[in-house]
DOVO-699870 format. One line per 3 residues: number of its first residue (from 0); for each residue x, y, z of C-alpha. Coordinates in Angstrom, 1 decimal. Layout:
<atoms>
NUM = X Y Z ~ ...
</atoms>
This chain:
<atoms>
0 = -78.7 7.0 -63.7 ~ -80.0 8.2 -67.1 ~ -77.9 10.7 -68.9
3 = -79.3 14.2 -69.2 ~ -79.5 16.3 -72.3 ~ -80.7 19.8 -72.0
6 = -83.4 21.1 -74.3 ~ -81.1 23.3 -76.3 ~ -78.5 20.5 -76.6
9 = -75.0 20.6 -75.2 ~ -72.1 20.6 -77.6 ~ -68.3 20.5 -77.0
12 = -67.8 24.1 -78.1 ~ -70.0 25.3 -75.3 ~ -68.5 22.8 -72.8
15 = -65.0 24.0 -73.6 ~ -66.0 27.6 -73.5 ~ -67.4 27.0 -70.0
18 = -64.2 25.2 -68.9 ~ -62.0 28.0 -70.3 ~ -64.0 30.5 -68.2
21 = -63.6 28.4 -65.1 ~ -59.8 28.1 -65.6 ~ -59.5 31.9 -66.3
24 = -58.1 31.1 -69.7 ~ -60.8 32.9 -71.7 ~ -60.1 36.1 -69.9
27 = -57.2 36.7 -67.5 ~ -57.8 37.9 -64.0 ~ -55.8 40.5 -62.0
30 = -52.8 39.5 -59.8 ~ -54.8 40.1 -56.6 ~ -56.7 36.8 -57.4
33 = -53.6 34.6 -57.5 ~ -54.4 32.5 -54.5 ~ -58.0 32.2 -55.5
36 = -57.1 31.0 -58.9 ~ -54.9 28.2 -57.4 ~ -57.9 27.1 -55.3
39 = -60.4 27.2 -58.1 ~ -58.4 25.0 -60.4 ~ -57.7 22.5 -57.5
42 = -54.0 23.3 -57.0 ~ -50.9 23.7 -59.2 ~ -48.7 20.8 -60.1
45 = -45.3 21.8 -58.7 ~ -42.8 19.1 -59.6 ~ -41.4 21.9 -61.7
48 = -41.8 25.2 -60.1 ~ -41.3 27.0 -63.4 ~ -44.3 25.2 -64.8
51 = -46.4 26.2 -61.8 ~ -45.4 29.8 -62.4 ~ -46.3 29.6 -66.1
54 = -49.6 28.1 -65.3 ~ -50.5 31.2 -63.4 ~ -48.9 33.4 -66.1
57 = -51.3 31.9 -68.6 ~ -54.3 32.9 -66.3 ~ -53.2 36.2 -64.6
60 = -52.7 39.5 -66.3 ~ -49.6 41.4 -65.2 ~ -48.2 38.6 -63.1
63 = -44.8 39.6 -61.6 ~ -41.9 37.2 -61.8 ~ -41.6 36.9 -58.1
66 = -45.3 36.7 -57.3 ~ -45.4 32.9 -56.8 ~ -42.3 32.9 -54.6
69 = -43.7 35.8 -52.6 ~ -47.0 34.0 -52.0 ~ -45.3 30.7 -51.1
72 = -42.2 31.7 -49.1 ~ -42.9 35.2 -47.8 ~ -46.6 35.7 -47.3
75 = -47.2 31.9 -46.9 ~ -50.6 32.1 -48.6 ~ -49.6 29.1 -50.6
78 = -48.1 25.9 -49.3 ~ -46.1 23.3 -51.2 ~ -46.5 19.6 -50.3
81 = -47.0 16.2 -51.8 ~ -50.7 15.8 -52.6 ~ -52.8 14.3 -55.5
84 = -51.2 11.4 -57.2 ~ -48.3 11.7 -54.8 ~ -46.9 14.7 -56.7
87 = -45.8 18.0 -55.4 ~ -48.6 20.7 -55.5 ~ -49.2 24.3 -54.5
90 = -52.4 24.7 -52.5 ~ -54.0 27.7 -50.8 ~ -52.8 27.7 -47.1
93 = -56.3 28.8 -45.9 ~ -57.8 25.7 -47.5 ~ -55.1 23.3 -46.4
96 = -57.2 21.6 -43.7 ~ -59.8 20.6 -46.3 ~ -57.2 19.1 -48.6
99 = -55.4 17.2 -45.8 ~ -58.6 15.8 -44.5 ~ -59.4 14.5 -48.0
102 = -55.9 13.2 -48.6 ~ -56.3 11.3 -45.3 ~ -58.7 9.0 -47.1
105 = -55.9 7.6 -49.2 ~ -55.6 3.8 -48.6 ~ -52.8 3.3 -51.2
108 = -49.3 4.8 -51.5 ~ -48.2 3.2 -48.2 ~ -50.9 4.8 -46.2
111 = -52.1 1.7 -44.3 ~ -50.8 -1.6 -43.1 ~ -47.1 -0.6 -43.0
114 = -45.7 -0.3 -39.5 ~ -42.4 1.1 -40.7 ~ -44.2 3.8 -42.6
117 = -46.3 4.6 -39.6 ~ -43.1 4.8 -37.4 ~ -41.4 7.0 -40.0
120 = -44.3 9.4 -40.4 ~ -44.5 9.8 -36.6 ~ -40.8 10.4 -36.3
123 = -40.8 12.9 -39.2 ~ -43.6 14.9 -37.5 ~ -41.7 14.9 -34.2
126 = -38.4 15.8 -35.8 ~ -39.9 18.8 -37.6 ~ -42.0 20.2 -34.8
129 = -41.3 23.9 -34.9 ~ -38.1 23.3 -36.9 ~ -36.9 23.6 -40.5
132 = -34.5 20.8 -41.6 ~ -32.7 19.8 -44.7 ~ -33.2 16.2 -45.9
135 = -30.0 15.1 -44.3 ~ -30.8 16.8 -41.1 ~ -34.2 15.2 -41.0
138 = -32.7 11.8 -41.7 ~ -30.3 12.1 -38.8 ~ -33.1 13.3 -36.5
141 = -35.3 10.4 -37.5 ~ -32.5 8.0 -36.8 ~ -31.9 9.5 -33.4
144 = -35.6 9.4 -32.5 ~ -36.2 5.9 -33.6 ~ -32.8 4.2 -33.2
147 = -33.4 2.8 -36.7 ~ -30.8 3.8 -39.4 ~ -33.0 2.2 -42.0
150 = -35.7 4.9 -41.4 ~ -33.1 7.5 -42.0 ~ -32.3 6.0 -45.3
153 = -36.0 6.1 -46.2 ~ -35.8 9.9 -45.7 ~ -32.7 10.2 -47.9
156 = -34.4 8.3 -50.8 ~ -34.0 10.8 -53.6 ~ -37.6 10.8 -54.9
159 = -39.2 11.4 -51.5 ~ -41.5 8.4 -51.9 ~ -41.3 7.5 -48.2
162 = -42.1 11.0 -47.1 ~ -45.4 11.3 -49.0 ~ -47.5 9.6 -46.3
165 = -46.2 12.2 -43.8 ~ -47.3 14.9 -46.2 ~ -50.8 13.3 -46.7
168 = -51.1 13.2 -42.9 ~ -50.2 16.8 -42.4 ~ -46.8 16.2 -40.8
171 = -44.6 17.6 -43.5 ~ -44.5 20.4 -46.1 ~ -41.8 22.2 -48.0
174 = -39.8 25.1 -46.5 ~ -37.6 27.5 -48.6 ~ -34.5 25.9 -49.9
177 = -31.1 27.0 -48.6 ~ -27.9 26.9 -50.7 ~ -29.7 24.6 -53.1
180 = -30.7 22.2 -50.4 ~ -34.3 21.1 -50.0 ~ -35.8 21.8 -46.6
183 = -38.9 20.7 -44.8 ~ -41.1 21.8 -41.8 ~ -44.6 21.0 -40.6
186 = -47.7 22.8 -42.0 ~ -48.7 23.7 -38.4 ~ -45.4 25.6 -38.0
189 = -45.4 27.1 -41.5 ~ -49.0 28.2 -42.2 ~ -50.2 31.4 -40.5
192 = -53.2 30.6 -38.4 ~ -54.9 27.4 -37.4 ~ -55.4 24.5 -39.9
195 = -59.1 23.7 -39.8 ~ -60.0 20.0 -39.6 ~ -62.8 18.5 -41.5
198 = -64.7 15.2 -41.6 ~ -62.7 13.2 -44.0 ~ -65.6 11.9 -46.1
201 = -67.2 15.3 -46.4 ~ -63.8 16.8 -47.3 ~ -63.5 14.2 -50.1
204 = -67.0 15.2 -51.3 ~ -66.0 18.8 -51.4 ~ -62.8 18.1 -53.3
207 = -64.9 16.1 -55.8 ~ -67.3 19.1 -56.1 ~ -64.4 21.4 -56.8
210 = -62.9 19.2 -59.4 ~ -66.2 18.9 -61.2 ~ -66.7 22.7 -61.0
213 = -63.6 23.2 -63.1 ~ -63.1 20.0 -65.2 ~ -66.5 18.6 -66.0
216 = -67.8 16.7 -67.8 ~ -65.7 13.8 -66.6 ~ -65.9 10.1 -65.9
219 = -65.1 8.1 -62.8 ~ -61.9 7.0 -64.6 ~ -60.9 10.6 -65.2
222 = -61.5 11.5 -61.5 ~ -59.6 8.5 -60.2 ~ -56.7 9.3 -62.5
225 = -56.5 12.9 -61.2 ~ -57.0 12.0 -57.6 ~ -54.5 9.2 -57.2
228 = -54.1 6.9 -60.1 ~ -56.5 4.5 -58.3 ~ -59.0 2.2 -60.0
231 = -62.0 3.7 -61.9 ~ -64.2 2.2 -59.2 ~ -62.7 4.7 -56.7
234 = -63.7 7.6 -58.9 ~ -67.1 6.2 -59.4 ~ -67.6 6.0 -55.6
237 = -66.5 9.6 -55.3 ~ -69.1 10.7 -57.8 ~ -71.8 8.5 -56.2
240 = -71.1 10.2 -52.9 ~ -72.4 13.5 -54.3 ~ -75.9 11.9 -54.8
243 = -78.2 14.2 -56.8 ~ -75.6 17.0 -56.8 ~ -74.0 15.4 -59.8
246 = -75.7 14.3 -63.0 ~ -74.5 12.4 -66.1 ~ -74.6 14.5 -69.2
249 = -74.6 13.5 -72.9 ~ -72.3 15.7 -75.0 ~ -72.4 14.8 -78.6
252 = -72.6 11.1 -77.8 ~ -70.0 11.1 -75.0 ~ -71.1 10.8 -71.4
255 = -69.6 12.6 -68.4 ~ -70.6 13.9 -65.0 ~ -71.2 17.5 -64.1
258 = -72.6 19.3 -61.1 ~ -76.3 19.8 -61.5 ~ -75.9 23.5 -60.4
261 = -73.6 24.1 -63.4 ~ -75.9 22.7 -66.1 ~ -77.5 25.9 -67.2
264 = -74.3 27.9 -67.4 ~ -72.5 25.1 -69.2 ~ -75.3 24.9 -71.8
267 = -75.4 28.7 -72.3 ~ -71.6 29.4 -72.4 ~ -70.7 31.4 -75.5
270 = -67.6 30.2 -77.4 ~ -65.0 32.8 -78.2 ~ -61.7 32.7 -80.0
273 = -59.0 31.8 -77.4 ~ -55.4 30.5 -78.0 ~ -53.0 30.0 -75.1
276 = -49.5 28.6 -74.4 ~ -49.9 26.2 -71.5 ~ -46.7 24.9 -69.8
279 = -45.7 21.4 -69.0 ~ -48.0 19.8 -66.3 ~ -50.6 22.5 -66.7
282 = -53.7 21.7 -64.6 ~ -56.0 21.9 -67.7 ~ -54.0 19.1 -69.3
285 = -53.5 17.1 -66.1 ~ -57.2 17.1 -65.3 ~ -58.5 16.7 -68.9
288 = -60.5 13.6 -69.8 ~ -58.1 11.2 -71.6 ~ -61.1 9.7 -73.4
291 = -62.6 12.9 -75.0 ~ -61.5 13.2 -78.6 ~ -62.9 16.8 -78.5
294 = -60.0 17.8 -76.1 ~ -57.3 15.8 -77.8 ~ -57.4 13.5 -80.8
297 = -56.2 10.0 -80.0 ~ -53.4 9.9 -82.5 ~ -51.7 12.9 -80.8
300 = -52.1 11.6 -77.2 ~ -48.6 10.2 -76.9 ~ -47.1 13.6 -77.8
303 = -48.9 15.2 -74.8 ~ -49.1 12.4 -72.3 ~ -45.6 11.0 -72.5
306 = -43.7 8.1 -70.7 ~ -42.7 8.4 -67.0 ~ -45.7 10.7 -66.4
309 = -44.3 13.6 -68.3 ~ -46.9 16.0 -69.7 ~ -45.9 18.3 -72.5
312 = -46.6 22.0 -72.9 ~ -49.6 22.4 -75.2 ~ -51.0 24.9 -77.7
315 = -54.6 25.4 -76.5 ~ -57.0 26.6 -79.2 ~ -60.6 27.1 -78.1
318 = -60.0 24.5 -75.4 ~ -58.6 21.9 -77.7 ~ -55.0 20.6 -77.4
321 = -53.9 21.6 -80.9 ~ -50.2 21.1 -80.7 ~ -47.1 21.2 -78.4
324 = -44.4 23.8 -77.9 ~ -41.1 24.4 -76.1 ~ -39.0 27.3 -75.1
327 = -35.3 27.7 -74.5 ~ -33.1 30.5 -73.4 ~ -30.1 31.2 -75.6
330 = -28.0 34.0 -74.2 ~ -30.2 37.1 -74.4 ~ -32.7 35.4 -76.7
333 = -35.8 33.3 -75.8 ~ -36.4 30.7 -78.5 ~ -40.1 29.6 -78.7
336 = -41.0 26.7 -81.1 ~ -44.6 26.0 -81.9 ~ -45.5 22.5 -83.3
339 = -49.2 22.4 -84.3 ~ -50.7 19.0 -84.9 ~ -52.3 20.4 -88.1
342 = -53.1 23.6 -89.9 ~ -54.3 26.3 -87.5 ~ -56.5 29.2 -88.4
345 = -54.7 32.5 -89.0 ~ -56.3 34.1 -86.0 ~ -55.0 31.3 -83.7
348 = -51.5 31.6 -85.1 ~ -51.5 35.4 -84.6 ~ -52.7 35.0 -81.0
351 = -50.1 32.3 -80.2 ~ -47.4 34.6 -81.6 ~ -48.7 37.3 -79.3
354 = -48.6 34.9 -76.4 ~ -44.9 34.1 -77.3 ~ -44.1 37.8 -77.2
357 = -45.9 38.0 -73.8 ~ -43.8 35.1 -72.6 ~ -40.6 36.7 -73.6
360 = -41.5 39.9 -71.8 ~ -42.3 37.8 -68.6 ~ -39.2 35.7 -68.7
363 = -36.9 38.4 -70.1 ~ -35.1 38.2 -73.5 ~ -35.6 38.9 -77.1
366 = -38.1 36.5 -78.8 ~ -37.0 34.1 -81.4 ~ -40.1 32.4 -82.7
369 = -40.1 29.2 -84.8 ~ -43.1 27.4 -86.2
</atoms>
């Protein structure tokens, strides 16, 4: 398909302004929209719950410290489970059926052709039916149901790798920890109301639409990397499945796909001065195109996308990853260190310092700022 270029031209400053709006980073939204924000940015990476909380802190004005825990464990409007890329995510409970239907299309990560994994997944679902179990309790229940001690050892495996297929198939999700012990249950038992089922291919198309609606323009490689680390061909097929809903756009010589319905808003987005502190594993960074120099210059890539899948906290300035940062509590003080990749304008430094003050108020402690 021929790449499109709108009459007025599309430049990265407008693209990034549009994306900042979609991520609620240009202007924060009220706490009442917490669950909606999670859905609009396609879930929160939750390997570190503190990072998930700070991702919402960056987007929501007046967020309370216990707001995420309340939504997840008390009101159950969020659910925690292994999802994209086999990593833990928070997703809106009301939309869980859509995501599970799409995740059911996974053909890698032990999803097909492994009788032991099929047996384990079935046993996990039966063991957790209307129950909440720790990992050890689940392992024992699986052993009793199957008569196979080896399957119990799979459950005990520390990284949870063998439990991920059960999560993808809707047989397992997280329950509140107890005395520091991780616990599990089933989504059907945990989520209030019924979990709606969807045609798996249509669910995958809808997930693709949602990702484009928040992260475009992107390539098939970008989409595949976010969805599951699969080959670029998988991402290309996901885009192709949208047909004429998606078009390829030229942005200052770089090509990427965008929803046709978003072209006009993208081209007319008005840039504004925005600087934010984004935590480790923030969705903006996880879903960003790794090829677009406008988002992050190649020479700095290794400082953001680090070994073993670690993704650093970043200084986001007008949508560009302009540095990294860290925070550390020292007694009653909260030390925040900013490490820009180069010279930042005075307005950006002032706004980042204000963000650090805001962070200290959120986490508690007297700010000690270093840059």
